[in-house]
C-alpha positions in Angstrom: -25.4 8.7 6.8 -23.3 6.9 4.2 -23.7 9.9 1.9 -22.1 12.2 4.7 -19.2 9.7 5.1 -18.6 9.4 1.3 -18.6 13.3 1.2 -16.3 13.6 4.1 -13.9 11.1 2.4 -14.0 12.8 -1.0 -13.1 16.2 0.6 -10.3 14.6 2.7 -9.0 12.7 -0.2 -8.9 16.1 -2.3 -6.9 17.8 0.4 -4.6 14.9 0.8 -3.9 14.7 -2.9 -3.3 18.5 -3.1 -0.8 18.3 -0.1 1.1 15.4 -1.9 1.5 17.3 -5.1 3.0 20.3 -3.2 6.1 18.2 -2.0 9.2 18.9 -3.7 11.4 16.3 -5.5 13.9 16.5 -2.7 11.3 15.9 -0.2 9.9 12.9 -2.1 13.4 11.4 -2.5 14.2 11.8 1.3 10.8 10.2 2.1 11.4 7.3 -0.2 14.9 6.6 1.3 13.6 6.8 4.8 10.5 4.6 4.0 12.6 2.0 2.1 14.9 1.7 5.2 11.9 1.1 7.5 10.3 -1.4 5.0 13.6 -3.3 5.0 13.6 -3.4 8.8 10.0 -4.5 8.9 10.8 -7.4 6.6 13.7 -8.4 8.8 11.6 -8.0 12.0 8.9 -10.2 10.5 11.2 -12.7 8.8 9.1 -12.4 5.8 10.4 -14.1 2.6 7.3 -13.5 0.4 5.5 -10.1 0.4 3.3 -8.0 -1.7 3.9 -4.4 -2.4 2.7 -1.6 -4.8 4.7 0.3 -7.2 4.4 4.0 -6.2 3.1 6.7 -8.5 5.0 10.1 -8.6 3.0 11.6 -5.7 2.8 8.5 -3.4 5.5 7.8 -0.9 8.3 5.9 -3.0 8.4 2.2 -2.9 10.1 1.4 -6.1 13.9 1.4 -4.7 12.5 -0.8 -1.8 11.0 -3.4 -4.3 14.3 -3.5 -6.3 16.4 -4.1 -3.2 13.8 -6.8 -1.7 14.0 -8.7 -5.1 17.9 -8.5 -5.0 17.7 -9.9 -1.5 15.9 -13.0 -2.8 12.5 -11.9 -1.4 9.6 -12.9 -3.5 7.6 -9.7 -4.2 4.2 -9.7 -5.8 3.1 -6.5 -7.4 -0.7 -5.7 -7.9 -2.2 -5.6 -11.4 -5.7 -3.8 -11.5 -8.6 -5.4 -13.3 -11.7 -3.8 -14.6 -13.9 -6.0 -12.3 -12.5 -4.5 -9.1 -10.1 -7.3 -8.3 -6.4 -7.4 -8.2 -4.2 -9.8 -10.1 -0.5 -10.2 -9.2 2.8 -10.5 -10.9 6.3 -11.6 -9.4 8.7 -8.6 -9.4 11.9 -9.3 -11.2 15.1 -7.2 -11.6 14.4 -6.6 -15.2 10.8 -5.5 -14.6 9.4 -3.4 -17.3 6.7 -0.9 -15.9 3.6 -0.2 -17.9 0.7 2.1 -17.3 -2.3 0.0 -16.2 -5.8 1.0 -15.4 -6.3 4.6 -13.9 -2.7 5.3 -15.1 -1.2 3.2 -12.3 2.3 1.8 -12.7 2.1 -2.0 -13.1 4.6 -4.8 -13.9 4.6 -6.4 -17.3 5.5 -9.9 -16.3 3.4 -13.0 -16.1 0.1 -12.3 -14.4 -1.0 -14.6 -11.6 -4.6 -14.6 -10.4 -6.1 -12.8 -7.3 -5.4 -15.8 -4.9 -1.7 -15.6 -5.6 -1.5 -13.0 -2.7 -2.7 -15.7 -0.3 0.8 -17.0 0.1 2.5 -13.7 1.2 3.8 -13.1 4.8 3.4 -9.4 4.6 1.2 -7.0 2.6 2.4 -3.4 2.0 -0.4 -1.3 0.6 -1.0 2.3 -0.6 -3.2 4.6 1.4 -4.3 8.2 1.4 -4.3 8.3 5.2 -4.5 5.9 8.2 -5.8 6.6 11.7 -4.5 5.6 15.0 -7.1 2.8 15.3 -5.7 1.3 12.2 -8.5 2.4 9.8 -7.1 2.9 6.3 -8.5 5.3 3.8 -7.5 4.4 0.1 -8.4 6.5 -3.0 -12.0 5.3 -3.4 -11.8 2.3 -5.8 -11.9 -0.4 -3.0 -9.2 -2.7 -4.7 -7.3 -3.3 -1.5 -10.4 -3.3 0.8 -11.8 -6.2 -1.3 -8.4 -8.1 -1.4 -7.8 -7.8 2.3 -11.5 -8.6 3.2 -11.6 -11.7 1.1 -8.4 -13.4 2.4 -8.9 -16.5 4.5 -5.6 -16.0 6.4 -4.6 -12.4 6.1 -0.9 -11.6 6.9 0.1 -8.4 8.6 -0.9 -5.5 6.5 1.0 -2.3 6.7 0.1 0.9 4.8 2.7 3.4 3.5 1.9 7.1 4.0 3.6 10.4 4.6 4.0 11.5 8.4 1.1 14.1 8.0 -1.2 11.3 6.8 -1.4 9.5 10.1 -4.6 11.1 11.5 -6.5 10.7 15.0 -9.6 9.5 13.1 -10.9 8.9 9.6 -14.5 8.6 8.3 -15.2 4.9 7.5 -17.8 2.6 6.1 -18.6 -1.1 6.7 -16.5 -2.3 3.7 -13.4 -0.4 4.9 -10.5 -2.7 6.1 -8.2 -1.8 8.8 -4.5 -2.3 8.7 -2.1 -3.7 11.3 0.4 -0.8 10.9 1.7 2.1 9.2 5.1 3.1 7.7 6.0 6.7 7.4 9.4 8.3 6.7 9.9 8.9 10.5 8.3 5.9 12.1 6.7 2.4 11.9 3.6 2.1 13.9 2.1 -1.3 14.9 -1.6 -0.3 15.5 -3.4 -3.7 15.8 -2.5 -7.4 15.9 -2.7 -9.3 12.7 -5.9 -11.2 11.7 -5.9 -14.9 12.3 
């Protein structure tokens, strides 16, 4: 069974990756602007003063402008730093942030690295995804970093995934270790799918 699920996930990820690569620069910029506005509103709605977010790659829905604005607004933003052991370290975003290429070619901050438990203090987590379904199940890109992080948190804050509109699907293949999210932010909508964990 789990081989079937893994195969289905691999095929779906390949399709989603290809669709993202076909987007034009203008489509990406418009999506990044709309998503940034929705994330700004989400922070305001939740009254969050400390968040975690990811630095988008060139094909992911853009989050970099949003991160810069949040820092300027005085919000503490933790950015993930991948580790070879499958865990995430965190660094506090600053306006002067230099971006380096981390593991797997992912953009990462170069500031002081905090350990994995630093994320326990945030009031909102904004995570990448390849797709999210309407029950809140999130599918990442297969390395499990965010599933491990979310699954290990004692008191998990609201978790919202950022995807393009076409990546909110009716149902996703999932496995026991996959962690659901509370909501999803796309260029056209912010959906709350399930209540936060306690």
